[in-house]
C-alpha positions in Angstrom: -10.9 165.5 -34.8 -14.6 164.4 -33.4 -14.6 162.1 -36.5 -11.3 160.5 -35.6 -12.6 159.9 -32.2 -15.5 158.5 -32.8 -13.7 156.1 -35.6 -11.4 155.1 -33.2 -13.8 154.4 -30.2 -16.3 152.5 -32.7 -13.0 150.2 -33.7 -12.0 149.6 -30.0 -15.9 148.8 -29.2 -15.4 146.3 -32.1 -12.4 144.7 -30.9 -13.7 144.4 -27.4 -16.8 142.4 -28.7 -14.4 140.4 -30.6 -12.3 139.7 -27.5 -15.2 138.6 -25.5 -16.9 136.5 -28.2 -13.7 134.5 -28.5 -12.9 133.9 -24.9 -16.8 132.9 -24.2 -16.6 130.5 -27.6 -13.3 128.6 -25.7 -15.0 128.6 -22.7 -18.0 126.6 -24.3 -15.5 124.6 -26.3 -13.5 123.8 -23.2 -16.4 122.7 -21.3 -18.5 120.7 -23.8 -15.6 119.2 -25.5 -14.8 115.7 -23.3 -11.2 113.8 -23.9 -10.8 112.0 -27.4 -12.2 108.7 -27.7 -9.3 107.1 -29.0 -7.6 108.0 -25.7 -10.2 106.9 -23.7 -10.4 103.3 -25.4 -6.7 102.9 -24.7 -6.8 104.0 -21.2 -9.4 101.6 -20.5 -7.7 98.8 -22.0 -4.9 99.9 -19.7 -6.7 99.7 -16.9 -8.0 96.1 -17.6 -4.4 94.8 -16.2 -4.5 96.8 -12.9 -5.5 95.4 -9.6 -7.1 98.3 -8.0 -7.4 97.2 -4.2 -7.9 100.9 -3.1 -10.3 102.0 -5.6 -7.8 105.0 -7.1 -9.4 104.0 -10.3 -13.1 104.4 -9.3 -13.4 107.7 -11.4 -12.1 105.5 -14.7 -15.8 104.4 -16.0 -17.1 105.2 -19.3 -19.9 108.1 -18.2 -16.9 110.5 -17.0 -14.6 112.7 -19.3 -11.7 110.9 -19.6 -9.5 113.8 -18.6 -11.0 114.0 -15.1 -9.9 110.6 -14.2 -7.6 110.2 -11.3 -3.8 110.9 -12.7 -5.0 111.8 -16.1 -4.0 115.1 -17.4 -5.5 116.3 -20.7 -4.6 119.8 -23.1 -6.9 122.4 -22.1 -7.8 123.3 -25.8 -7.2 119.8 -27.5 -8.3 117.6 -24.7 -5.9 115.0 -25.7 -4.0 113.3 -22.7 -0.8 114.5 -22.3 0.3 113.1 -18.8 -0.6 110.1 -16.8 0.9 109.9 -13.2 -0.3 107.1 -11.1 2.8 107.0 -8.2 0.8 106.5 -4.8 1.0 109.7 -2.7 2.9 108.9 0.3 1.6 111.7 2.0 -1.1 109.7 2.5 -1.1 107.8 5.7 -2.1 104.5 4.4 -0.3 105.0 0.4 -2.5 103.4 -2.1 -0.8 101.2 -4.5 -2.0 99.6 -7.6 -0.8 96.1 -8.5 -1.3 93.8 -11.2 0.5 94.8 -15.0 1.7 97.1 -16.8 0.5 97.1 -20.7 2.6 99.3 -23.0 -0.1 100.2 -24.7 -0.4 103.2 -23.1 2.5 104.4 -25.1 0.0 104.5 -27.8 -1.1 107.7 -26.6 -0.3 109.8 -29.5 0.5 113.4 -27.0 1.8 111.7 -24.0 4.7 113.7 -22.9 4.7 112.3 -19.3 4.1 109.1 -18.0 5.0 107.8 -14.0 3.8 104.4 -12.7 6.9 104.2 -10.1 6.6 103.1 -6.8 3.2 100.7 -7.3 3.5 96.8 -7.1 3.2 96.3 -10.4 4.6 92.5 -11.1 4.9 92.0 -15.1 5.2 94.6 -18.0 3.3 93.4 -20.9 4.9 94.6 -24.4 2.7 95.3 -27.3 3.4 92.4 -29.8 3.2 94.8 -32.9 6.0 97.1 -32.6 4.1 100.0 -34.6 1.6 100.2 -32.3 3.8 102.5 -30.1 5.3 104.6 -33.0 2.9 107.9 -31.4 4.5 108.2 -28.2 7.5 110.1 -29.9 6.4 112.9 -27.9 7.3 110.8 -24.7 9.8 112.5 -22.6 9.6 111.8 -19.2 9.0 107.8 -18.5 9.6 106.5 -15.0 8.6 102.6 -14.3 10.8 102.5 -11.0 10.3 100.9 -7.9 7.7 98.2 -8.8 7.1 94.4 -7.5 9.9 92.3 -9.0 9.5 92.7 -12.7 12.0 91.1 -14.7 12.2 92.7 -18.1 14.3 90.7 -21.0 14.1 93.1 -24.1 14.6 96.9 -24.0 13.9 97.3 -28.4 10.2 98.8 -27.0 12.3 102.0 -26.2 13.4 102.7 -29.8 10.4 105.0 -31.1 11.1 107.3 -27.8 13.3 109.4 -29.7 12.1 112.7 -27.5 12.4 111.0 -24.1 14.6 112.7 -21.7 14.1 111.3 -18.5 13.9 107.3 -17.8 14.0 105.2 -14.5 14.1 101.6 -15.0 15.3 101.4 -11.3 14.6 98.2 -9.3 13.4 96.2 -12.5 15.2 93.4 -13.1 17.5 93.4 -16.4 19.8 90.6 -16.1 19.1 88.8 -19.2 18.6 91.8 -21.3 22.2 91.7 -22.8 21.6 94.3 -25.4 20.3 97.0 -23.2 23.1 99.3 -24.3 22.3 99.4 -27.7 18.4 100.4 -26.9 19.8 103.1 -24.7 22.3 104.2 -27.3 19.1 105.0 -30.0 17.7 107.7 -27.2 19.3 110.6 -28.6 17.9 113.2 -26.6 18.6 111.3 -23.1 19.4 113.9 -20.3 18.9 111.5 -17.2 19.2 107.6 -17.1 18.5 105.9 -14.1 19.2 101.9 -13.4 20.1 101.7 -9.8 19.5 97.7 -8.6 18.9 96.8 -12.0 20.7 93.4 -11.6 23.8 94.7 -14.4 26.4 92.4 -14.5 29.7 92.8 -16.2 30.2 95.6 -18.5 33.6 94.4 -20.0 32.1 91.3 -21.0 28.9 92.7 -22.6 29.8 93.5 -26.5 27.1 96.1 -26.7 28.9 98.4 -24.6 30.6 99.7 -27.6 27.4 101.2 -29.0 26.4 102.7 -25.7 26.6 106.5 -26.6 26.2 109.0 -23.7 26.5 112.3 -25.7 23.8 114.1 -24.1 23.7 112.7 -20.3 23.8 114.9 -17.6 22.8 112.2 -14.9 23.8 109.0 -15.0 22.9 106.3 -12.1 24.1 103.0 -12.2 24.2 102.6 -8.5 23.4 99.0 -6.5 24.3 96.9 -9.5 26.8 93.5 -9.6 29.2 94.7 -12.5 32.3 92.5 -10.9 34.6 94.4 -13.6 36.4 97.6 -13.8 35.2 100.4 -15.9 35.6 100.5 -19.7 38.4 103.0 -20.3 36.1 104.9 -22.7 33.0 104.4 -20.5 33.6 108.1 -19.5 34.5 110.0 -22.7 31.1 111.3 -22.3 29.8 115.1 -22.9 31.7 117.3 -20.7 28.1 119.2 -19.4 27.5 115.9 -17.2 26.8 116.4 -13.2 25.7 113.6 -11.6 27.5 110.3 -12.2 26.6 107.2 -9.1 28.5 104.0 -9.2 28.1 103.2 -5.6 27.4 99.7 -4.6 28.3 98.1 -7.9 31.1 95.6 -7.2 33.7 97.5 -9.3 37.1 96.6 -9.4 40.2 98.5 -10.6 41.5 101.6 -10.4 39.3 105.1 -10.7 39.5 105.9 -14.3 41.7 108.7 -15.5 38.8 109.7 -17.7 36.8 111.1 -14.4 39.3 113.9 -14.0 38.1 115.6 -17.8 34.5 115.9 -16.6 35.2 119.5 -15.3 31.4 120.3 -14.8 30.8 117.4 -12.6 29.1 118.3 -9.3 28.3 114.6 -7.8 30.6 111.5 -7.9 29.8 108.4 -6.0 31.8 105.6 -6.3 31.4 104.3 -2.7 31.0 100.5 -1.4 33.0 98.9 -4.5 36.5 97.1 -4.8 38.6 100.1 -6.3 42.2 99.7 -5.9 45.4 102.2 -6.2 45.1 105.8 -4.9 43.1 108.8 -5.1 44.6 110.6 -8.7 46.3 114.0 -7.6 44.2 115.5 -10.8 41.2 115.0 -8.4 41.8 118.6 -7.7 40.6 119.6 -11.3 37.2 118.6 -10.5 36.5 122.3 -9.8 33.0 122.5 -9.4 32.5 119.2 -7.7 30.0 119.2 -4.7 29.9 116.0 -3.5 32.4 113.2 -3.7 32.2 110.0 -2.2 34.8 107.7 -2.0 34.5 105.1 0.9 34.6 101.3 1.6 36.7 100.7 -1.1 40.3 99.4 -0.8 42.2 102.8 -1.9 45.7 102.8 -0.4 48.6 105.3 -0.2 48.5 109.0 0.9 45.4 111.4 0.9 46.3 113.8 -1.9 47.0 117.7 -0.8 45.0 118.2 -4.0 41.6 117.5 -2.1 41.8 120.9 -0.4 41.3 122.7 -3.6 38.0 121.4 -3.9 36.5 124.5 -2.5 32.9 124.2 -3.7 32.3 121.0 -1.9 29.8 120.1 0.6 30.1 116.5 1.3 33.4 114.7 1.3 33.7 110.7 2.7 36.8 108.7 2.0 36.5 106.7 5.2 37.0 102.9 5.4 40.0 102.4 3.0 43.7 101.8 3.6 45.0 105.4 3.6 48.3 106.0 5.1 50.3 109.0 5.9 49.1 112.2 7.6 46.4 114.5 7.2 46.7 118.1 8.6 44.4 120.8 8.9 46.0 122.4 5.8 44.3 120.5 3.5 40.8 121.9 4.9 41.9 125.5 5.1 40.0 126.2 1.5 36.9 124.0 2.2 34.9 126.5 4.1 31.4 125.2 2.1 32.0 121.7 3.6 28.9 120.5 5.9 29.9 116.8 6.0 32.8 115.3 6.4 33.6 111.5 6.8 36.9 110.0 7.4 35.7 106.7 9.4 38.3 103.9 9.9 41.3 105.8 8.9 44.6 104.8 9.5 46.4 108.0 8.7 47.6 110.2 11.5 45.9 113.3 12.5 48.1 116.4 12.9 45.7 119.0 13.3 47.3 122.2 15.3 45.5 122.3 19.3 44.3 126.5 18.3 43.2 125.6 14.8 40.0 127.2 14.0 38.2 125.6 10.8 36.9 128.2 8.3 33.4 126.1 8.2 30.4 124.8 10.5 30.0 121.2 9.6 26.8 119.5 10.4 27.8 115.8 10.3 31.2 114.8 11.5 32.3 110.9 11.5 35.4 110.1 12.6 34.8 106.6 14.1 37.5 104.3 14.8 40.4 106.9 14.2 43.0 107.6 16.5 41.8 111.2 18.0 43.1 110.6 21.7 43.5 110.9 24.3 42.3 114.4 24.4 39.0 115.3 22.7 39.9 117.1 19.5 39.8 120.9 20.3 38.9 122.3 17.0 35.5 119.9 17.4 34.2 122.3 20.2 33.8 125.4 17.7 31.4 123.5 15.8 28.3 125.1 17.0 25.9 123.8 14.1 26.6 120.1 14.6 24.0 117.7 14.8 25.8 114.1 14.0 28.9 113.5 15.7 30.5 110.1 15.7 33.7 109.7 17.7 33.6 106.3 18.4 36.6 103.8 19.1 38.5 107.0 19.0 40.7 106.2 22.0 39.2 109.6 23.8 39.9 109.6 27.6 39.7 113.4 28.5 37.3 116.1 27.8 37.4 119.5 28.7 34.1 119.6 30.9 32.2 122.9 30.2 33.0 122.7 26.4 31.7 119.3 25.9 28.7 118.9 27.8 27.9 122.5 25.5 28.7 121.0 22.1 26.6 117.5 22.8 23.6 119.0 24.3 22.6 120.3 20.8 23.8 117.5 19.2 20.8 115.1 17.5 22.5 111.8 16.6 25.9 111.2 19.1 27.6 108.5 18.6 30.9 108.0 21.6 30.8 104.4 22.3 33.8 102.5 22.9 36.1 105.0 24.9 37.4 105.8 28.2 35.6 108.7 29.1 35.0 109.3 32.6 32.6 111.8 33.4 29.1 112.6 35.3 26.7 114.0 33.2 23.8 113.8 35.3 22.8 117.2 35.1 23.1 117.2 31.4 19.8 117.9 29.2 20.1 117.0 26.1 17.8 119.3 24.0 17.4 117.1 20.6 18.9 113.6 20.8 17.3 111.4 18.2 20.1 108.7 18.8 22.1 108.8 22.2 25.2 106.1 22.1 27.6 106.3 25.1 28.0 102.8 25.7 31.4 101.1 26.7 32.8 104.5 28.5 33.2 105.1 32.4 30.6 107.5 32.7 29.7 108.0 36.2 26.7 109.5 38.4 23.1 109.6 37.4 21.4 109.1 33.9 21.3 112.2 31.7 18.0 113.6 31.0 17.0 112.8 27.6 15.2 114.8 24.8 11.7 114.0 23.9 12.5 113.3 20.4 14.9 111.0 21.6 14.6 107.4 19.8 17.5 105.5 20.7 19.5 105.5 23.9 22.5 103.5 24.6 24.6 103.5 27.8 25.5 99.8 28.4 28.8 99.3 29.7 29.3 101.9 32.4 28.9 103.0 36.0 26.0 105.0 35.6 23.8 104.8 39.2 20.6 105.8 40.9 17.2 105.5 39.0 15.9 106.3 35.5 15.1 110.1 35.5 11.4 110.9 35.3 12.3 113.0 32.8 12.7 109.8 30.4 8.7 109.5 30.5 8.4 112.4 27.8 10.2 110.7 25.3 7.4 109.2 23.6 9.2 108.0 20.8 11.5 105.8 22.1 12.5 102.8 20.4 15.7 101.1 21.8 16.5 101.2 25.3 19.8 100.1 26.4 21.2 100.0 30.1 23.1 96.8 30.3 25.9 96.5 33.0 25.6 99.2 35.2 25.0 100.3 38.9 21.2 101.2 38.6 18.8 100.6 41.0 15.0 101.1 42.1 11.9 100.4 40.7 11.8 100.9 36.8 9.7 104.1 36.3 9.8 104.6 32.7 6.9 104.4 30.5 7.2 100.7 28.5 4.1 101.3 26.8 4.9 103.2 24.0 4.1 101.8 20.5 7.0 103.1 19.5 9.1 101.1 21.8 10.8 97.4 20.3 14.1 97.0 22.3 14.2 96.7 26.5 17.5 96.0 27.9 18.0 96.6 31.7 20.2 93.8 32.1 23.3 93.7 34.6 21.8 96.3 37.0 20.3 96.1 40.6 16.8 97.0 39.6 14.1 95.8 42.0 10.2 95.6 42.4 7.8 93.7 39.6 8.2 93.5 36.3 6.2 96.2 34.9 2.7 95.3 33.2 2.1 98.3 30.7 4.5 97.0 28.1 4.7 98.3 24.2 2.6 95.5 22.2 5.4 96.4 19.6 8.6 95.2 21.9 11.0 92.6 20.1 13.5 92.1 22.6 12.9 92.2 26.4 16.0 91.6 28.7 15.8 92.0 32.4 18.4 89.4 33.4 20.3 89.9 36.7 18.5 92.3 38.5 16.3 91.7 41.7 13.0 91.8 40.4 10.4 89.7 42.2 7.0 88.6 42.0 5.2 86.7 39.3 5.9 87.1 35.6 3.4 89.3 34.1 0.7 87.6 31.9 1.3 90.4 29.3 4.8 89.2 28.2 3.4 86.3 26.8 1.1 88.3 24.5 3.5 90.0 23.1 3.1 88.9 19.2 6.4 90.1 17.9 8.6 89.0 20.7 11.5 86.8 19.7 13.7 87.3 22.6 12.7 87.1 26.2 15.1 87.2 29.0 14.5 87.2 32.7 17.4 85.0 34.2 18.9 85.4 37.6 16.5 87.3 39.5 14.0 86.7 42.5 10.8 85.7 40.2 8.5 83.2 42.1 5.2 81.5 41.5 4.0 79.3 38.4 4.0 80.3 34.9 1.3 82.5 33.4 -1.9 80.4 32.8 -2.8 81.8 29.4 -2.7 81.4 25.9 0.5 82.6 24.5 0.4 84.6 21.7 4.0 84.5 20.8 3.5 84.4 17.1 7.1 85.0 16.3 7.7 82.2 18.3 5.4 79.9 16.4 6.0 81.5 13.1 9.3 82.6 11.4 9.1 86.2 10.6 12.4 88.0 10.5 11.5 91.7 11.5 12.6 94.4 8.6 13.5 97.0 11.4 15.8 95.6 14.1 18.9 97.1 15.8 21.9 95.4 17.1 22.3 94.4 20.6 25.6 92.4 21.9 25.1 90.9 25.5 27.1 88.5 27.6 24.8 85.5 27.9 24.7 82.4 29.3 23.4 79.5 26.6 24.6 76.3 25.3 26.3 75.7 28.8 28.9 78.1 28.5 29.3 81.9 29.1 29.9 84.5 25.9 29.3 87.3 24.1 25.7 87.0 22.2 24.5 88.9 19.5 20.6 89.1 19.6 19.5 88.3 15.9 15.9 89.1 14.7 16.6 85.0 13.1 17.2 84.0 16.8 14.2 82.9 19.0 15.1 83.1 23.0 13.2 82.1 26.3 15.7 82.5 29.6 14.0 82.1 33.1 16.9 80.6 34.4 17.9 80.9 38.3 14.5 81.9 39.3 12.2 80.6 42.2 10.0 79.9 39.7 7.4 76.6 40.4 4.7 74.5 39.5 4.2 72.3 36.2 6.1 73.4 32.7 2.9 74.6 31.1 2.2 72.7 27.7 1.8 75.8 25.9 5.8 77.0 26.2 6.2 73.5 24.1 4.2 74.7 21.4 6.2 77.6 20.6 8.2 75.7 17.7 10.5 78.3 16.4 12.2 78.6 19.6 15.8 77.8 19.3 17.3 78.5 22.7 15.1 77.3 26.2 16.5 77.8 29.2 14.2 77.0 32.7 17.2 75.9 34.9 17.7 76.6 38.4 14.1 77.1 39.4 11.5 74.9 41.6 9.4 73.4 38.6 7.7 69.8 39.0 5.8 67.9 37.2 6.8 65.8 33.8 8.5 67.3 30.6 5.5 67.9 28.0 5.4 65.3 25.2 5.2 68.3 22.9 8.6 69.1 23.1 9.7 66.9 20.2 7.7 69.5 17.9 10.3 72.6 18.9 11.9 71.0 15.6 14.3 74.2 15.6 15.5 73.7 18.9 19.7 74.1 19.4 19.8 74.6 23.1 17.8 73.1 25.9 18.2 73.3 29.5 16.2 72.1 32.1 18.6 71.3 34.4 18.1 71.9 38.3 14.6 71.6 38.9 11.8 69.0 40.5 11.1 67.4 37.1 9.9 63.7 37.3 8.7 60.9 35.3 10.2 59.5 32.1 11.9 61.8 29.5 9.5 61.9 26.6 10.4 59.5 23.4 9.7 62.3 21.3 12.7 64.2 22.2 14.7 62.2 19.7 13.0 64.3 16.7 15.3 67.5 18.0 17.4 67.1 15.1 19.4 70.6 15.7 20.1 70.3 19.4 23.3 70.8 20.1 23.1 71.4 23.8 20.9 69.6 26.3 21.2 69.3 30.2 18.5 67.7 32.1 20.6 66.8 35.2 19.8 67.0 38.9 15.9 66.3 38.7 13.6 63.1 39.6 13.7 61.7 35.7 13.5 57.8 35.6 13.4 55.2 33.2 15.3 54.6 29.8 16.9 57.6 28.1 14.8 57.3 24.5 17.5 56.2 21.7 17.9 58.2 19.0 21.2 59.8 17.7 20.5 63.1 18.8 20.5 61.9 22.2 22.9 59.5 22.8 25.3 62.3 21.5 25.8 63.9 24.8 27.9 63.2 27.7 26.5 62.0 30.6 26.7 64.9 32.4 23.8 66.0 30.6 21.7 63.0 32.6 23.5 63.1 36.0 21.5 63.7 39.2 18.6 61.5 38.2 18.7 58.2 40.3 16.1 56.7 38.5 17.4 57.1 35.0 19.5 54.9 32.6 20.4 53.8 29.5 23.2 55.3 27.1 25.1 57.8 27.8 24.8 56.5 31.8 24.7 53.0 32.8 22.6 50.2 31.2 18.8 49.8 32.8 17.6 46.6 34.5 14.5 45.6 33.5 12.8 47.3 36.0 14.4 50.4 35.6 13.8 50.0 31.5 10.1 49.2 32.1 8.9 51.0 35.1 5.6 51.4 34.7 4.9 47.7 32.4 7.1 45.7 34.5 4.2 43.2 36.5 5.5 40.2 38.9 4.9 36.5 37.5 2.4 34.7 39.8 5.4 32.4 41.2 6.8 35.5 42.3 3.8 37.0 43.6 3.3 34.0 45.6 6.9 33.7 47.1 6.5 37.8 48.0 3.1 36.7 49.4 5.2 33.8 51.6 8.2 36.3 52.6 6.0 39.0 53.8 4.1 36.5 56.0 7.6 35.2 57.3 8.7 38.6 58.0 5.8 40.0 59.5 5.4 36.8 61.9 9.6 37.2 62.8 8.6 40.9 63.9 5.6 40.3 66.1 7.5 37.4 67.6 10.5 39.5 68.3 8.2 42.2 70.0 6.3 39.6 72.1 9.6 38.3 73.4 11.3 41.2 74.0 8.6 43.0 75.7 7.6 39.6 77.3 11.0 39.8 79.5 11.9 43.4 79.5 8.0 44.4 80.6 8.3 41.8 83.7 11.9 43.1 84.6 10.6 46.8 84.2 7.4 45.8 86.4 8.5 43.2 89.2 11.1 44.7 91.2 12.3 41.1 92.7 12.7 39.8 89.5 14.6 42.9 88.2 17.2 42.7 91.3 17.7 39.1 90.4 18.2 39.7 87.4 21.0 42.2 87.6 22.8 40.3 90.3 22.8 37.1 87.9 24.5 39.6 85.0 27.0 41.0 87.9 27.6 37.4 88.6 28.3 36.1 85.3 30.6 39.4 84.8 33.1 39.0 87.5 33.5 35.3 86.8 34.3 36.2 83.3 36.6 39.1 84.5 38.6 36.5 86.9 38.9 33.8 84.0 40.4 36.3 81.8 43.4 37.5 84.0 44.3 33.9 85.1 44.7 33.3 81.4 46.9 36.4 81.2 48.8 35.6 84.2 49.8 31.6 82.6 50.3 33.7 79.3 53.1 35.8 80.7 54.6 33.1 82.9 55.4 30.9 79.6 
């Protein structure tokens, strides 16, 4: 017994020592063995084509083990490169993008299974000239080259050796000239996911290679944002029944929804939105029992909404808006959809027949019903949706709400859109807890402004009847980027903080705000509209140092003083730059001589300071803003001449300098304004001849009237002196004649004065002479009277 125990103990000790030896040996191997030399060489060749502005590849040097290089992963035992991931980290404050060339020599890495070069700024892909160089890449299962910088690829033959590939994304790479892409994809027998978004793929029907397409193993298929301009071929969806994800949105697909789609019983995501699909939704849509996401919106589908949609019990996202459906839709269709969280029936002409006491089996997160006929009462079933974060009932004919329920439901909504209704309610005591986007414009709301959330980003309360001042609580909203309070009855000084760097748009026009214009302004402001208020004082210099500003409207206020004398740092009005982020603003504007509804767009440059009491000379800096298209300085007290630099404003379409006190000649350079559609220089003190040019003579006389010394077409012809007021000089003879006339007139004037005061002065100073003079005058008057009466008597007798 003891002997057996001894033997067992000896064996266990040996095994333990052996285990410790092997473990130590492997640790030694793993610490001492560096990456494969061939792998290192391939990586360094790949690096040569890369422009590394941020130093991401600073560790890629020969003295370091390539397995510790940025983005490189090796097998712990073999130390062969298995993964290369150089996609930028978007968690960084400044993502570090790589530029230059993608050299597909990287596919020569024999054990590479994962390659991700997505979301950089690579602009070209270099394919090895000898195809067998990348035959070793048969182990590659994941390849992502998507979302780089306008890469064009005319050949996908290099994909054929990648027989193990399961995931392929070439989204954002232009494949328009690659007509054989279906053949290349067909060689990838193991492929499970294919992403070809924004690949500029075109007509599927005309592409003869489509017959080679084999999606027998595909589970995810994304062809969104292409330009097929054709219907989907009948056999296109003869796919594996295991497919779960199909996206053909924004791809200009024509025709009807293919019936073969209904055979894909495991489909969970189907997006055919934003195409030109016709016909009706197939009744068999209810067969897709596992569907969770269905988007057929923004097509030209018609007919009735099939009740079989109500069989999709697993659906959480349903969007069928922006189509041409007719008929009725009742709450019965939604009675089984307990999982739905997003419902979009936007722009639908169907009649909604929902029972007043209906309580849905679901709790929505997002509800979109704009441009539908819901009114006049606010839909009562929406009051039951306590989880709503996004609600859009714009233009839905709503006039009446249950005050308490309405205020309760909207205060917790993050994005609220109720524009273009007729809701009349005092919401001054409302505090919006979450509000990110708040659009209540074009209603009849009264009372004070509501208290907005500190998280608010966009606030549009225009075209209402709000009154009072802006609440102090608005100053807590540091993320505001858009404020539109146009056309209300608001008053007082502007107390809201406009200095937040997030603020891009401010429109306080058509109210009764007073005081001076705030000087603490966001440096990112693009649009400033303070039109039709009671602002007074000078225009702040800060307004002309906003480099992103492209629309400034201070018209119809009480502003005074001269224009700021500073360097106008309005970069966007000198260099044409279209902002990538902007939001629509539609206002009533007076430009080109008439009132009309105007849409403020980022490609329009406007300055309107009209109808104030501004004075002084027109600053030349203003006329160096060469990208301005509309400039209105009319109805002020500006003096001086029109700067000659006006001719450099080549993009000018509307120029109004009327009703000022400008003098001098119209600059000859104005004939260079070839895009000018509206001009008004009337009611000034301009003189001389209107410059001759096709553009200026195309305007009628009303553009120039009220300038007494101005002449030339379209006004009256000029005299020599009017045409050349500066250069006209009289001849010697004329000078002599003028001198003689001046002497004659001077002598006559002096003689008249001496004679007049010599007689009248004597009569005034000497009494005897004065009495004698008046007796003489009376005697002459009496004789004239008697003579006249005798003549009249003789005339009557005869």
